DRENLOVEX-49572 format. One line per 8 residues: number of its first residue (from 1); their letters; for each residue x, y, z of C-alpha. Coordinates in steps of 0.2 Angstrom, whole numbers. Layout:
DRENLOVEX-49572
NUM = a = X:Y:Z  ...
This chain:
DRENLOVEX-49572
1 = mgtrniaa = -244:195:-278  -259:192:-264  -252:203:-251  -247:220:-261  -264:218:-267  -278:215:-257  -268:226:-242  -265:241:-252
9 = vllgaalv = -283:237:-260  -293:231:-245  -283:235:-229  -290:254:-227  -306:249:-234  -308:236:-220  -302:246:-206  -315:261:-210
17 = tlggcwss = -328:247:-211  -323:242:-193  -323:260:-187  -338:267:-195  -351:256:-203  -349:244:-188  -352:256:-176  -367:264:-183
25 = gndsgggs = -373:247:-190  -377:246:-170  -385:261:-169  -403:259:-162  -410:276:-165  -405:284:-150  -395:295:-158  -385:299:-176
33 = asvnpsgn = -367:292:-182  -355:299:-196  -350:284:-207  -335:290:-218  -338:310:-217  -326:318:-229  -326:330:-244  -327:314:-255
41 = ggstvtps = -345:310:-252  -349:302:-238  -364:297:-232  -374:300:-212  -386:289:-202  -398:297:-192  -415:288:-186  -427:291:-197
49 = eangrvfl = -445:295:-194  -452:276:-190  -440:273:-178  -427:264:-192  -410:271:-197  -409:283:-212  -392:280:-222  -389:295:-232
57 = ikpgpnat = -378:291:-245  -369:305:-256  -361:308:-271  -344:305:-274  -329:293:-276  -334:283:-260  -352:284:-265  -350:263:-267
65 = tdmvkamv = -346:259:-253  -353:268:-241  -369:262:-251  -363:245:-249  -361:248:-231  -378:252:-227  -386:240:-238  -377:226:-231
73 = qlkpkdvl = -385:233:-214  -403:237:-216  -415:233:-204  -436:233:-204  -438:252:-204  -422:255:-209  -420:270:-226  -404:269:-237
81 = rfdcgffn = -408:287:-245  -397:293:-260  -395:313:-262  -398:324:-273  -385:321:-289  -376:309:-299  -369:293:-292  -357:282:-302
89 = lttgiqit = -359:268:-293  -345:251:-296  -357:237:-290  -379:234:-289  -389:238:-273  -393:223:-267  -409:220:-253  -411:201:-246
97 = atedvtie = -418:192:-231  -423:209:-221  -441:217:-222  -450:233:-221  -435:243:-231  -437:259:-242  -424:264:-253  -423:282:-260
105 = gcgkdntf = -419:297:-269  -423:315:-270  -433:312:-286  -432:302:-302  -426:319:-312  -413:323:-298  -403:308:-293  -397:296:-304
113 = lsfrdsns = -386:283:-301  -377:277:-314  -371:258:-317  -361:259:-332  -343:253:-322  -354:240:-310  -349:224:-309  -364:217:-304
121 = qegflasn = -380:211:-319  -395:224:-310  -394:238:-304  -407:235:-291  -409:219:-284  -421:215:-272  -424:195:-265  -434:187:-252
129 = vvgvtlqd = -439:201:-246  -456:205:-235  -459:225:-238  -449:235:-250  -451:252:-257  -439:260:-271  -444:277:-275  -440:292:-281
137 = ltigdspg = -424:290:-291  -418:284:-310  -404:268:-312  -394:271:-328  -385:258:-340  -386:242:-329  -377:229:-338  -392:218:-335
145 = daikmkgv = -409:223:-329  -411:238:-320  -423:238:-306  -427:218:-302  -438:212:-286  -438:193:-287  -446:184:-273  -454:200:-265
153 = nhgnilra = -470:200:-255  -475:218:-257  -466:227:-266  -466:243:-270  -459:255:-286  -465:271:-287  -458:288:-295  -444:277:-302
161 = raiwssgr = -436:277:-319  -426:264:-328  -416:268:-344  -399:266:-353  -389:280:-363  -394:282:-382  -386:273:-392  -379:261:-379
169 = ktaaevpi = -360:256:-384  -361:259:-402  -351:272:-412  -367:283:-410  -369:282:-389  -373:298:-381  -367:292:-361  -378:299:-348
177 = taqnfkqq = -364:309:-336  -368:321:-322  -366:335:-332  -380:328:-344  -390:317:-333  -403:331:-332  -408:333:-351  -405:313:-356
185 = vkvgctdp = -418:308:-345  -431:319:-356  -435:308:-369  -450:311:-381  -457:301:-395  -459:312:-412  -455:299:-423  -445:281:-421
193 = arhdpnnp = -433:272:-432  -443:259:-441  -430:250:-450  -413:242:-444  -400:251:-450  -389:234:-446  -399:225:-459  -400:237:-478
201 = npletdhs = -414:235:-487  -417:251:-501  -435:253:-499  -431:255:-479  -423:271:-475  -431:276:-459  -416:271:-448  -416:285:-435
209 = spdytvst = -424:293:-422  -422:313:-417  -425:305:-399  -416:291:-394  -405:277:-401  -411:258:-394  -397:247:-395  -396:228:-394
217 = asgrygiy = -382:231:-380  -395:240:-367  -401:227:-352  -413:215:-353  -428:225:-342  -430:241:-334  -443:237:-322  -444:219:-317
225 = pvqsrnil = -454:212:-300  -455:192:-305  -461:177:-293  -467:190:-281  -486:195:-272  -492:212:-272  -483:221:-281  -487:240:-288
233 = vedtesig = -475:251:-299  -482:267:-300  -478:284:-310  -463:274:-318  -454:275:-333  -441:263:-343  -431:268:-359  -420:258:-369
241 = asdagiyv = -424:241:-363  -418:226:-376  -431:216:-370  -446:225:-360  -447:240:-352  -458:237:-337  -460:218:-334  -470:209:-319
249 = gqtniaki = -468:190:-323  -475:174:-312  -483:186:-299  -496:186:-292  -506:203:-288  -499:216:-298  -504:234:-304  -494:245:-317
257 = rksraafn = -504:261:-318  -499:278:-321  -480:275:-332  -473:279:-348  -461:266:-357  -451:270:-372  -440:265:-383  -441:248:-377
265 = vfgfeien = -445:230:-386  -460:229:-377  -466:243:-366  -475:233:-354  -477:213:-351  -489:203:-339  -480:185:-341  -486:172:-333
273 = vqngeyse = -497:184:-318  -513:178:-309  -521:195:-307  -514:207:-316  -518:226:-320  -512:237:-331  -520:258:-330  -517:274:-334
281 = nvaecnsg = -499:272:-343  -492:276:-358  -482:266:-372  -476:276:-387  -461:271:-397  -458:255:-394  -458:240:-404  -474:234:-397
289 = gflvydld = -484:240:-383  -492:230:-371  -492:212:-368  -503:198:-360  -495:181:-361  -490:165:-357  -473:157:-358  -467:140:-359
297 = nltqygsk = -459:129:-343  -461:141:-327  -470:139:-312  -486:146:-315  -495:151:-329  -507:164:-329  -526:172:-332  -536:187:-328
305 = srvynnia = -528:202:-331  -539:218:-332  -529:234:-345  -538:249:-346  -537:268:-348  -521:267:-357  -513:273:-371  -504:263:-384
313 = rnnntynf = -497:274:-398  -484:277:-412  -476:258:-406  -466:258:-422  -448:257:-417  -440:243:-427  -436:227:-417  -419:227:-408
321 = avpgsivs = -419:212:-398  -405:199:-404  -415:184:-411  -419:168:-403  -430:177:-388  -451:177:-387  -448:196:-390  -438:195:-405
329 = nvprgsgl = -456:186:-414  -464:204:-411  -469:215:-427  -465:234:-425  -481:242:-425  -489:231:-412  -502:242:-400  -505:226:-387
337 = itlaydki = -504:207:-390  -510:193:-381  -503:177:-382  -511:159:-373  -515:169:-360  -535:167:-353  -545:181:-347  -544:197:-351
345 = difgntfe = -552:213:-351  -546:226:-363  -557:244:-359  -556:260:-361  -538:259:-370  -534:270:-385  -524:262:-398  -517:275:-413
353 = nngtagii = -505:275:-425  -496:257:-422  -489:252:-440  -494:234:-440  -511:232:-428  -520:240:-412  -522:223:-405  -515:206:-410
361 = ltsydllg = -522:188:-402  -514:175:-407  -507:157:-401  -492:149:-400  -497:138:-416  -492:154:-428  -475:151:-421  -476:131:-423
369 = engdrrmd = -476:118:-412  -473:121:-393  -467:107:-380  -473:112:-366  -488:102:-366  -495:108:-348  -500:126:-357  -515:130:-364
377 = vyseavni = -507:139:-382  -523:150:-386  -530:166:-377  -546:164:-374  -561:173:-365  -551:189:-372  -565:205:-369  -562:221:-381
385 = ygntfknn = -574:233:-375  -575:253:-377  -558:255:-381  -554:270:-397  -544:265:-413  -536:276:-423  -523:273:-439  -518:255:-434
393 = gndlpspd = -509:244:-448  -507:254:-461  -488:253:-462  -485:237:-462  -463:232:-459  -458:220:-473  -450:203:-469  -432:203:-460
401 = fativatq = -425:193:-471  -407:197:-462  -413:189:-448  -423:174:-454  -406:169:-461  -397:173:-448  -406:160:-437  -408:147:-451
409 = gsqistaf = -426:150:-454  -433:147:-436  -437:166:-435  -450:168:-448  -461:176:-437  -453:193:-447  -465:190:-463  -482:186:-455
417 = pavvgikn = -486:206:-456  -484:203:-473  -494:188:-473  -505:198:-464  -507:210:-478  -507:197:-492  -522:188:-485  -532:206:-481
425 = aaagggyr = -529:209:-496  -533:193:-504  -550:199:-495  -551:213:-504  -548:223:-488  -530:230:-495  -512:226:-492  -513:230:-474
433 = gahivwdg = -516:226:-456  -530:231:-445  -537:239:-428  -537:222:-421  -529:204:-430  -532:186:-423  -522:172:-430  -537:162:-430
441 = ymdslnkd = -529:146:-423  -538:136:-411  -541:118:-405  -552:106:-405  -558:95:-391  -544:81:-387  -555:68:-381  -543:53:-380
449 = caaptdkd = -530:65:-367  -535:61:-347  -530:73:-336  -510:77:-331  -504:69:-316  -488:72:-305  -474:62:-302  -486:52:-292
457 = gkpvpmda = -497:46:-302  -511:59:-293  -522:71:-306  -514:89:-304  -526:101:-296  -539:111:-306  -549:128:-304  -568:131:-303
465 = egkpiqgn = -567:129:-323  -560:111:-322  -543:117:-329  -527:110:-322  -518:121:-313  -501:117:-321  -483:124:-320  -465:116:-322
473 = qypnpscr = -465:106:-305  -476:93:-313  -472:82:-326  -472:87:-346  -488:75:-352  -490:67:-367  -505:75:-374  -510:93:-371
481 = ynkykfdt = -527:92:-360  -541:104:-365  -559:96:-359  -563:110:-348  -566:120:-363  -581:106:-370  -597:101:-364  -602:81:-365
489 = qgkrivpk = -607:83:-384  -591:89:-386  -596:107:-390  -584:122:-385  -593:133:-370  -597:149:-378  -593:162:-376  -584:157:-358
497 = wwfscinp = -569:146:-370  -571:160:-384  -558:168:-390  -560:184:-391  -577:196:-386  -576:212:-398  -591:225:-392  -600:237:-402
505 = dnnfssds = -594:249:-393  -575:252:-398  -574:265:-409  -566:260:-424  -559:276:-436  -562:272:-453  -545:274:-459  -541:256:-455
513 = lafsnfhg = -548:239:-459  -557:234:-440  -554:217:-441  -545:203:-447  -545:184:-444  -531:181:-455  -532:162:-455  -512:159:-448
521 = trgldavv = -502:154:-461  -516:141:-470  -519:141:-490  -499:149:-491  -492:130:-493  -505:129:-509  -499:146:-514  -479:139:-515
529 = nlntndpt = -483:121:-522  -492:131:-536  -479:143:-541  -463:135:-534  -452:141:-549  -452:162:-544  -453:162:-524  -454:182:-526
537 = knlsveyi = -470:179:-537  -476:166:-522  -481:182:-510  -483:198:-522  -501:201:-518  -504:202:-539  -503:184:-538  -511:179:-523
545 = nsiasgip = -526:190:-528  -529:179:-544  -527:162:-536  -539:168:-518  -552:163:-522  -548:145:-526  -538:141:-509  -548:139:-495
553 = llaadldv = -544:150:-479  -530:159:-492  -541:177:-490  -542:184:-472  -563:184:-463  -564:203:-461  -582:201:-455  -579:211:-433
561 = skyncmar = -598:207:-431  -594:186:-429  -585:193:-412  -600:203:-405  -604:187:-390  -622:195:-385  -629:195:-405  -620:178:-407
569 = fgadlphl = -622:168:-389  -634:176:-382  -623:184:-368  -605:193:-365  -591:188:-355  -592:195:-338  -582:210:-332  -567:204:-323
577 = pdfafepy = -570:211:-304  -556:222:-297  -546:215:-285  -535:221:-270  -519:219:-264  -517:209:-247  -515:218:-231  -495:220:-226
585 = tptgayap = -490:211:-206  -474:214:-202  -466:194:-200  -455:203:-184  -445:186:-189  -428:201:-189  -423:205:-174  -410:220:-169
593 = epvqarvd = -392:219:-169  -385:216:-151  -375:230:-142  -358:235:-143  -354:229:-124  -361:211:-131  -351:211:-146  -336:217:-136
601 = alcnapqk = -338:205:-122  -340:186:-133  -328:191:-145  -314:198:-133  -315:184:-120  -301:176:-115  -295:161:-126  -291:143:-121
609 = tgevneaa = -278:133:-131  -286:122:-142  -307:128:-141  -313:136:-151  -324:153:-142  -341:144:-145  -350:157:-136  -346:173:-148
617 = yevncpdl = -357:161:-161  -370:174:-156  -362:190:-163  -348:195:-180  -334:198:-172  -322:210:-180  -308:199:-181  -310:180:-186
625 = aqynlfad = -295:177:-173  -309:180:-159  -317:166:-163  -302:153:-161  -305:142:-174  -288:137:-177  -270:133:-170  -263:144:-178
633 = vqdprsmp = -272:163:-178  -263:167:-191  -267:153:-203  -283:146:-208  -275:128:-217  -269:125:-198  -277:114:-187  -295:116:-181
641 = ngqgmpyv = -297:119:-164  -312:111:-154  -323:96:-164  -318:106:-180  -317:92:-196  -308:98:-212  -317:92:-227  -322:94:-245
649 = lntklfsd = -331:92:-258  -333:78:-274  -334:93:-284  -334:111:-280  -341:128:-285  -327:133:-298  -320:152:-290  -305:154:-303
657 = yalkhrvm = -296:140:-298  -294:145:-278  -290:131:-267  -302:131:-253  -300:125:-234  -316:120:-226  -320:113:-210  -334:112:-199
665 = fiprgkka = -335:119:-181  -350:108:-173  -352:112:-153  -346:101:-142  -360:89:-134  -370:92:-150  -372:81:-167  -377:86:-186
673 = vfladedk = -392:74:-192  -389:64:-209  -399:69:-222  -409:52:-228  -419:60:-240  -409:71:-253  -421:68:-266  -436:79:-257
681 = rinstidf = -423:87:-251  -413:95:-266  -407:109:-257  -405:104:-240  -388:99:-232  -385:89:-218  -394:97:-203  -383:106:-193
689 = pvgtiiak = -384:112:-175  -386:131:-168  -368:135:-166  -360:125:-179  -348:138:-189  -342:132:-205  -326:140:-214  -319:141:-231
697 = tfafvdqp = -304:149:-234  -301:151:-252  -280:152:-255  -271:155:-272  -255:142:-272  -239:145:-283  -231:127:-284  -214:129:-290
705 = kgtelpye = -212:144:-278  -219:134:-265  -231:147:-257  -249:148:-254  -257:164:-249  -275:163:-243  -286:179:-247  -303:176:-237
713 = trllikrq = -311:164:-226  -330:165:-226  -341:158:-211  -358:152:-210  -365:152:-194  -379:143:-187  -389:156:-173  -406:155:-167
721 = redgqkyw = -415:170:-162  -427:173:-146  -444:165:-155  -435:151:-161  -431:154:-176  -413:145:-185  -405:155:-197  -388:155:-204
729 = egleyvwq = -375:171:-202  -363:172:-217  -348:183:-212  -331:188:-226  -316:190:-219  -301:197:-229  -284:191:-225  -271:205:-220
737 = tgeggark = -254:208:-218  -246:219:-205  -231:225:-198  -219:213:-196  -229:201:-208  -241:197:-197  -259:190:-205  -275:193:-200
745 = alltqygg = -293:194:-205  -304:206:-204  -322:207:-208  -328:216:-223  -346:215:-226  -346:225:-242  -334:214:-254  -322:221:-266
753 = tasaswdy = -308:213:-280  -293:208:-279  -279:202:-291  -273:185:-290  -262:172:-298  -260:153:-299  -248:139:-303  -251:122:-296
761 = vdndtgvr = -257:104:-301  -273:97:-295  -271:83:-283  -284:73:-291  -282:73:-312  -264:79:-312  -269:93:-323  -257:110:-318
769 = hqgstney = -268:124:-318  -259:141:-322  -266:159:-324  -270:174:-316  -285:187:-313  -287:205:-310  -304:203:-305  -306:188:-292
777 = llpnasqc = -322:194:-282  -323:194:-264  -342:194:-261  -348:208:-251  -365:201:-238  -381:202:-248  -371:195:-265  -369:179:-252
785 = svchsnnd = -385:179:-248  -392:179:-266  -382:164:-269  -385:155:-251  -401:159:-248  -419:145:-257  -435:144:-250  -435:126:-244
793 = vdpgtapi = -421:128:-231  -416:138:-215  -418:158:-219  -403:168:-222  -386:162:-230  -387:142:-229  -373:133:-233  -375:123:-249
801 = gpkprnln = -359:111:-252  -361:99:-239  -375:87:-243  -371:69:-240  -369:66:-259  -357:79:-261  -345:73:-244  -346:55:-249
809 = rvyhtesp = -328:54:-254  -311:51:-245  -305:66:-236  -286:73:-244  -285:91:-244  -284:101:-259  -267:109:-257  -251:102:-267
817 = lavgqsqh = -242:110:-253  -240:105:-235  -254:111:-224  -261:106:-204  -277:100:-209  -269:86:-219  -264:79:-198  -281:76:-195
825 = avngknql = -289:62:-192  -300:62:-206  -288:61:-218  -289:46:-231  -305:42:-223  -322:43:-229  -331:58:-221  -348:53:-220
833 = kfmcdngl = -341:39:-208  -329:49:-198  -343:58:-193  -354:47:-188  -340:34:-179  -334:48:-170  -351:56:-164  -353:69:-174
841 = mtgcpssf = -368:67:-184  -383:56:-181  -395:48:-190  -384:38:-199  -386:25:-211  -384:7:-200  -367:2:-214  -358:11:-225
849 = nldsrgva = -353:-1:-238  -338:7:-244  -328:1:-260  -310:1:-264  -313:23:-267  -320:24:-250  -337:29:-256  -351:24:-247
857 = tnvrhnpr = -361:11:-262  -376:15:-251  -376:35:-250  -380:44:-266  -363:49:-274  -361:66:-285  -342:60:-294  -327:72:-295
865 = fnmagdsg = -335:78:-311  -314:78:-317  -312:62:-315  -315:49:-328  -327:34:-319  -330:42:-305  -347:39:-306  -345:22:-303
873 = lpanskgd = -349:19:-323  -335:15:-335  -323:29:-338  -329:41:-353  -346:30:-355  -360:39:-359  -368:37:-343  -352:42:-333
881 = ieararsy = -350:57:-344  -367:66:-340  -364:58:-321  -349:71:-322  -356:85:-331  -373:83:-319  -365:85:-306  -353:99:-312
889 = leancahc = -370:108:-315  -377:103:-298  -362:111:-290  -359:126:-299  -378:132:-306  -391:123:-297  -390:132:-280  -399:145:-290
897 = hnengqas = -405:137:-304  -418:126:-294  -437:127:-291  -433:139:-275  -418:148:-278  -413:164:-288  -416:158:-303  -431:148:-302
905 = ntgfyldv = -440:163:-312  -431:154:-329  -439:136:-328  -420:131:-333  -417:119:-318  -402:109:-314  -400:98:-299  -396:79:-302
913 = frrvdgnm = -410:72:-299  -424:78:-312  -423:71:-329  -412:78:-343  -429:85:-354  -436:104:-356  -436:110:-339  -416:105:-338
921 = gvckkpta = -413:113:-356  -416:102:-368  -423:113:-383  -428:126:-370  -429:143:-378  -421:154:-362  -433:163:-352  -423:180:-346
929 = sgtegrgg = -409:181:-353  -406:195:-361  -398:202:-378  -380:197:-371  -386:181:-362  -390:170:-377  -375:175:-387  -386:173:-404
937 = riydimpa = -389:153:-400  -409:151:-398  -409:135:-386  -400:131:-368  -396:114:-373  -395:109:-393  -394:92:-393  -377:87:-402
945 = hsdqsilt = -375:104:-404  -363:113:-389  -358:126:-401  -378:131:-405  -380:128:-385  -380:146:-373  -375:134:-358  -359:130:-365
953 = yrigpdat = -358:146:-371  -362:157:-354  -349:148:-344  -337:149:-360  -324:161:-365  -334:169:-376  -346:175:-362  -336:189:-359
961 = aiaarmpq = -349:203:-351  -358:205:-336  -374:200:-341  -367:186:-349  -356:175:-339  -361:163:-329  -360:160:-314  -364:178:-311
969 = lgrsvvdt = -353:179:-296  -338:169:-291  -326:167:-306  -319:180:-319  -308:166:-331  -317:152:-338  -317:132:-331  -310:125:-347
977 = eavalisk = -312:105:-339  -329:110:-339  -330:117:-353  -326:102:-362  -335:89:-351  -351:99:-354  -346:100:-372  -344:83:-376
985 = widtvvdn = -359:77:-365  -372:90:-377  -360:83:-394  -361:63:-387  -374:61:-375  -389:71:-375  -397:66:-392  -414:64:-400
993 = tydnadac = -420:53:-387  -422:65:-375  -436:72:-368  -443:86:-378  -430:86:-390  -443:87:-401  -443:105:-399  -429:108:-408
1001 = qasnnqqq = -431:96:-421  -450:101:-426  -440:118:-427  -427:114:-438  -437:106:-449  -449:121:-451  -435:130:-454  -428:124:-470
1009 = gtslpvvg = -439:134:-479  -449:122:-486  -466:130:-478  -472:139:-467  -481:131:-450  -497:125:-454  -505:120:-436  -520:121:-428
1017 = tvpip = -542:118:-434  -553:128:-445  -561:143:-435  -578:142:-431  -589:152:-443
């Protein structure tokens, strides 16, 4: 099996890497080096103008290989440059753990990077980078997000475009190709499709656009900086995103200017941002133009954004987001929406030809009760002045009854434009929207609600105005604190905490209603109750007009003068100040590569039998054998040399049923340090000394044939820079079979895929596993860093698995065949105790209280997920099922889904120490899953309904698309035992007693068609 696949597919490429990539990678800028110079593309490395290197990538069949070889080497001041032309790239650009780098093309109309055939979700991902610029190119047809920055400080996206082919993955698709890309990137906005062709309605015939065909199969976000700082997006464009075109989320100090978004669900989004700015942008032909809002259950909530000198026009494309996402609630024809966000200045903008409204001011009350009580659900201190409004609200979309039915009534938001129209008609304004629409919901003083506290019972911090500075790091309180909005007499402090100030200097054209406070859904219950026999008549304009005068708050309030704050309150809201980016200061944390002579001297040092070449830990040796880690250099399953100790984990990361052989090599004379406070440092492993090498070999077994073939050995090496900073380097070695059958593992940092098959009986469970895949992933260095980097551990590719709670077990090899490591002295012993007894670790517990399983009962123990009763609780009891399910989720998901990980922006965290509540997915709607990532489901975990939970969909057999499958890396097939366990946990254990479970129930109760949600209090007259 593997000999043909790996030797044929990877051996030649690995040799190219060694002969070209690594020689150029050690070039310090004194000259130029050629990498894979051929007529089929290739790249050239030259010194850059700023003393870094320029890696020039040319179009052709070798472009992906050349790109990855370059990107894994990027050091400060390096430039990754794509030549002019069309590139078909089969993996994404991933830049991690570096600083001051540039990725560029020769113009967004001239360099097109197509990711149609990519095995990565993102086209471009920068993660944990200080100083990165992406410029002068187009990213096309990425499976997920096109351009993403996560955990970046000082990120620039300049003169760049994100686009998906018109009609992506539909019968109407016009694929963007090398022959047509220069024409296809020019997308106009003349006549958007107003109605969904998949939702037939005889009254709605405008199903197509001559400019562009939208598709739910397009990626989620076009341009997507998240959880970052000092972000500039300028002169960019996004076309066709199924969520938001240009988005900035959970970020501090962000400016988006001189950019265009068209044919996205939302053109521009500011989400949970502090100090954001939109200026001189154009949003057209989207479903909604601009959105400034807070989303629940996230790391921070936003305030202070300036939206000025923009154009929002003709945003009338039907909403093509899959039901269940927050943006699927957006009615087409929305120029700008604010939701649950305080302090917004909206000035100098033009809102024209938007069918529902120019500006919509709304709260979560309109969508039903929100379970996150840390978040203020109302938009307040919205300052609207000096804008121009033309022809807004005169083309209200009809309710999407198909969506209402498909979501069992949970998504009734498509009926709200009709509600606005009916209520405006009842007020004598005609059936239409308005230039500015407000839902009229507001809160009253919650005088009995105490200030929120942290997990230790201490008050959370507050800002200068007394508002709690909240985030999902704090417990969800039992009530929503709002005393800061009210004076000592219980009166609202105005205009500071009034909802909007609408200045008389706004220019409202007379072709539309200027303003409507439509009072949300108030009064509609009375309408329904008065006439329950004829539902079609209930919401007819004629019937509403006949009874409107007798029902309070049914008719809208059309008087905009009430929002002239100077006239009403004697003061206007102060204008928000402009803000500047913080100065960029290089950290100087990235040392240059060692010179080749140093690498040669350390790696080619004479080997001593039984001893690790410990001095070579400083450098990346091209051949695994040069570290002398194993007694048999051709077999990484053989006895380890030196102080090497094989180990296993209670629950491991699933990798297509590969068996894993793990060995930690602690240098002689040094010791690891036990981690006693795991609950305080959830991502930390035991503390390994500098010079430690952790080796993990992935192998596939055919037990009936008695064969086991190692495919790859990954090394994590702990190093230390001259300035004292400790960090981990991740290296990937791929095993090859050479002449005469000799085996060798060569450094191959750019990754690849291979075919594999397996047939063996699990040593723990006795379950037989059989199967195969053609997509087994050999990760590149950047992919390793994405998973292995968290903000609270050593920099680089820090280890994930060897935490005390996951090492607390007896060692037995995973292999059903005889391997050398089975002869090690640790075999049959508790691994933690063995380390302490044999001088490999210090700081150990004074004693180990081992039970009959060999588990230390005074050390936390993550159970083996597939061993009923391994939690120490009765087998298959509710507690046992939950403990094993959580152990699996931590091992397979929590390295990203934690407060400091790659998926921290989702607010969905899976470490074993937290409560099972909203932040662990209970009745939580997804933050950034996109269309394919939710499978038509609404909640991450829906109690008692695994078949309706996004979690089981994403790890299960139906999530076949790259943008849907979880984990994102490392699996191409389904872990059937895990899916069965997680499903059993959700179906039989998670119920309505779990915190936040009422968020599902509240929605379900209001979804049964009995009524529209009616919450909030009556507005101040």
